[in-house]
C-alpha positions in Angstrom: 13.0 35.4 10.4 9.5 33.8 9.5 11.0 30.5 9.5 12.1 31.5 13.1 8.9 32.8 15.0 7.3 29.8 13.6 10.2 26.9 15.7 10.4 30.2 18.8 6.1 29.6 18.1 5.9 26.1 18.6 4.2 26.3 15.5 6.1 24.0 12.9 4.6 20.6 13.4 7.2 17.9 11.1 4.7 15.0 10.7 5.0 11.1 8.3 4.1 12.1 3.8 0.6 11.4 3.4 -0.2 8.4 0.6 -4.0 8.7 0.2 -4.6 6.4 -2.8 -8.2 7.5 -3.5 -9.2 11.6 -4.0 -11.3 11.1 -0.4 -12.0 14.3 1.6 -13.2 12.9 4.7 -9.3 10.8 4.5 -7.7 14.2 5.1 -10.0 15.6 7.1 -9.7 12.9 9.6 -5.7 13.2 9.5 -6.2 17.0 10.3 -8.2 15.9 13.4 -5.7 13.5 14.6 -3.2 16.3 14.0 -5.3 19.0 15.3 -4.7 21.1 13.6 -6.2 24.6 13.7 -7.9 27.3 11.1 -5.2 28.6 8.9 -3.1 25.8 8.5 -0.3 24.5 6.3 1.1 21.5 4.7 4.1 21.9 3.1 4.9 18.1 0.6 7.8 17.3 -0.9 5.7 17.0 -4.0 1.6 17.7 -4.1 -0.1 14.7 -5.1 -3.1 15.4 -7.1 -5.6 13.3 -4.9 -3.7 14.6 -2.0 -4.3 18.3 -3.8 -8.2 17.1 -4.3 -8.9 16.2 -1.4 -7.4 18.8 0.7 -9.3 21.3 -1.3 -12.3 21.4 0.5 -11.3 22.0 3.7 -11.4 26.2 4.7 -8.6 27.5 6.0 -6.2 24.5 5.6 -3.9 24.1 2.3 -1.3 22.2 0.9 1.1 23.4 -1.2 4.7 22.3 -2.3 8.1 23.0 0.3 8.8 25.6 -2.8 5.9 27.5 -3.1 5.8 28.5 1.0 6.9 32.2 0.8 7.0 34.4 3.9 3.4 36.1 3.6 2.4 32.8 4.1 4.7 31.3 6.2 3.9 34.7 9.3 0.5 33.6 8.2 -0.1 30.5 9.5 -1.1 29.4 12.6 0.1 25.6 12.6 2.8 24.4 9.5 3.1 20.6 9.3 5.9 19.5 7.1 6.2 16.3 6.1 9.5 14.1 6.2 
């Protein structure tokens, strides 16, 4: 039901996989700006990369998590969910 509400409200977006060589917040921030990610957004990845996690932890209200850890509560709280291919 929660995923259905994401689809119905057009809050789910499929994006290309993110690979960054250095854990720089500036790189991830530019990617989020390109996607126009609102606050309380989630980026779901197959496996969390250490560089991606480090680079995104300083960006407030945007969380990176793996698909297995994403739960219904987070799904309902999220204004936008970005999921990698």
